[in-house]
N, C-alpha and C positions, 0 to 999 in steps of 0.2 A: 823402500819405505821412506816416507816423508816425516821428518822430525820437526816440522815447522810448528812453532808455538803460536797459539791464538789466545789473545787476552780479551777479556770482557771490557765493555765501556767503563765499568766501575773501576777495574784494575788500572786501565790507562788513565782515567781521570785522577786517581790517587797518585800514580807515578809522575804525571805531569803537573800535578797541583792545580788542575783546572776543573771547573764544574762540567758535568756530562753534557749540559746544554751547549756549552762552548764547542765541544767536540762535534756535536750534531750540526751546529751552525757552520763549522769549518767544512764538514762534509758537503754542505750545500754550496759553499763559496769556492771550494777546490775539488770538484767532483772527479777530476782525472787523477788527482794526487791522493786523496783520502777516500778510499773505497773499502769499508769494512765488509766482511762476509756476513751474510744474514744466516743466523742459526735458527733453531727451533723457536717458534713463537715470535719470529722477527727480531730476536736479540742480535745485537751487533757484536762481532768478534773481529779484533784487529790483528793482522799479521805483524811480524817483527818489523818488516820494512815499512809498513804503514805507520807504526809507532815512531820509527826513526824520522819519517817525513813530518809527523805531527810535532816532534821535537824541533825540527828545523823551522817549521812555521811559527811555533811559539818563540823561538829565538829571534827570528826576523821581526816579529810583531812586538814582542815585549822587551827584548834587549837591544835591538838595532834600530828601533823606532820606525820601522816601515809601516805602511798602511796596508789594509786588505788589498786595495787596488795595486799597490806596488808588488806585493807577493803574487797577485794574479798575473801581473805583467811578466814576472819571472817565469811563472808556469807556462803562460801562453808563448813566450819566446823560447821555451826549451832551456832556460838558464837555471831552472830550479835546482837541478842536480849539481850544478857548478857551485852552489852555495856551500857545499861540503868543504870546499877548499878555502873559504873565507876564514880569517882568524876571528877570534872572539872580540867583543868590544873592549874587554879589559886589556887585551894584548896591544902593545904599542904598534905592532905591525898593522893592526886594523886601522888605527889612526893614520898611519902613513899611506895605506892603500887608498883611503878615502881622500886624503890630501892630494895624492898623486892623481887620482881620477879627476878631482876638481881642477887641479892645475893643468892637467892635460886638456881640459875643456875651456881654458881661459880664452883661447881664440874664438871659440864658439860663443862665449858670452858677449863678445863685441858684435856678433851677428844677431843677438837676441837670445833671451832665456829659453825660447822654445827649442833651441838646438840641444839643450841639455836633456839627457835621458832622465825621466822621472824617477827611475830606480836610484840613480846617482844622487838626485836631489833628496830622496827619502833617506839614503845613507848619510848624507851631509846633515840633514835635520836631526837624525838620531844622534849623531856625534855632537852637535851643538846642544841638544837636550841633555846629554850625559855631562858635558862640560858645565852647563848651568847648574845641574844637580851637585856637582863637585864643589862649585863655588858658593853654593847656598849654605 
């Protein structure tokens, strides 16, 4: 017997604090990650693991300052599930992780900015935006 829980788009929208149209947009942007089940009348129902993925996407976009393109790159490269192990932006370990990633690429900077991974750039920009907000 399967005890899997399915949530409607309205339930997920309330849980994540996002409008339903944003969830539908993310379905189009991340079709391999966000795939709701179609119920009667075409209604969307989300599995528990899909809701968890939506939470990760929201965190990457809203808290970490990544772009849609940056998250797409994580998905495309198969690194999306690895984001489970990243610490939150409020955690000093997150700051250290980004600083370490950037300093590890210092040699690459001398060869040109194109050597830097855009995901790492997105993380660094997110960190800089958070620092600016704290200073304002």
